[in-house]
C-alpha positions in Angstrom: 24.0 -37.6 10.8 27.5 -36.5 10.1 26.1 -35.3 6.6 24.0 -32.7 8.1 25.4 -29.2 8.1 24.0 -26.9 10.8 23.7 -23.3 9.9 23.0 -19.9 11.4 21.0 -17.5 9.5 19.1 -14.3 9.7 15.8 -13.5 7.9 15.8 -10.5 5.8 12.6 -9.4 7.2 12.6 -5.8 5.6 13.0 -7.3 2.1 10.3 -9.9 2.5 7.7 -8.3 4.7 5.0 -10.2 2.7 6.2 -13.5 4.2 5.9 -12.2 7.8 9.2 -13.6 9.1 10.4 -13.1 12.6 13.4 -10.9 13.4 16.6 -12.5 14.8 19.1 -15.3 14.3 17.9 -18.9 13.8 19.8 -22.1 13.9 18.9 -24.8 11.5 19.7 -26.6 8.1 19.4 -25.8 4.6 16.4 -27.9 3.1 18.6 -29.0 0.2 21.0 -30.7 2.8 18.2 -32.2 4.8 16.2 -33.4 1.7 19.4 -35.5 0.8 19.3 -37.3 4.1 15.9 -37.2 5.4 13.4 -36.1 2.6 10.4 -37.0 4.6 11.1 -34.1 6.9 11.1 -31.5 4.2 7.8 -29.9 3.1 7.1 -27.2 0.6 4.2 -24.8 0.7 3.1 -22.0 -1.8 2.6 -18.5 -0.7 0.9 -15.6 -2.6 1.8 -12.1 -1.8 1.2 -8.6 -3.1 4.1 -6.7 -4.4 2.4 -3.7 -5.8 -1.0 -2.1 -5.8 -2.6 -4.9 -7.7 0.2 -7.3 -8.6 0.4 -10.7 -7.0 3.4 -13.3 -7.1 3.7 -16.8 -5.7 6.6 -18.2 -4.1 7.5 -21.7 -2.6 8.9 -22.0 0.8 10.4 -25.2 2.1 10.3 -26.1 5.7 11.9 -28.7 7.9 10.1 -30.6 10.6 12.6 -30.1 13.4 10.4 -31.9 16.0 10.5 -35.0 14.0 14.2 -34.8 13.9 14.6 -34.9 17.6 14.1 -38.7 18.1 16.6 -39.3 15.3 19.0 -37.3 17.1 18.5 -39.0 20.4 18.8 -42.3 18.6 22.2 -41.3 17.3 23.4 -40.0 20.6 22.5 -43.4 22.1 24.5 -45.2 19.5 27.5 -43.1 20.0 27.3 -43.5 23.7 27.3 -47.4 23.3 30.4 -47.0 21.0 32.1 -44.9 23.6 31.4 -47.4 26.4 32.7 -50.2 24.2 35.9 -48.3 23.8 36.3 -47.5 27.4 35.8 -51.3 28.0 38.5 -52.2 25.5 40.9 -49.7 27.1 40.1 -51.1 30.7 40.6 -54.7 29.2 44.0 -53.7 27.9 45.1 -52.2 31.3 44.0 -55.2 33.1 46.2 -57.4 30.9 49.2 -55.2 31.0 52.1 -56.5 33.1 
């Protein structure tokens, strides 16, 4: 999880009107970064769009299944909580043995 690099980005909706992107800022991850850690969460789809009167082009868009990332994040938080509680127990044990 430490390897994931969260980012904030804004879609260039004016430049890429053909992709029908929503305006505003988004929080997420770069697909390259996610692909290295959880490749099963990254998918690609091909989109055709018109960029002239009769000219078409294809592009590939990679997306991340953020919903499937939630259980992984929750599991990581639970593991961290266990480590934190172990640390507190160790500190309490040291206090009790201190004279």
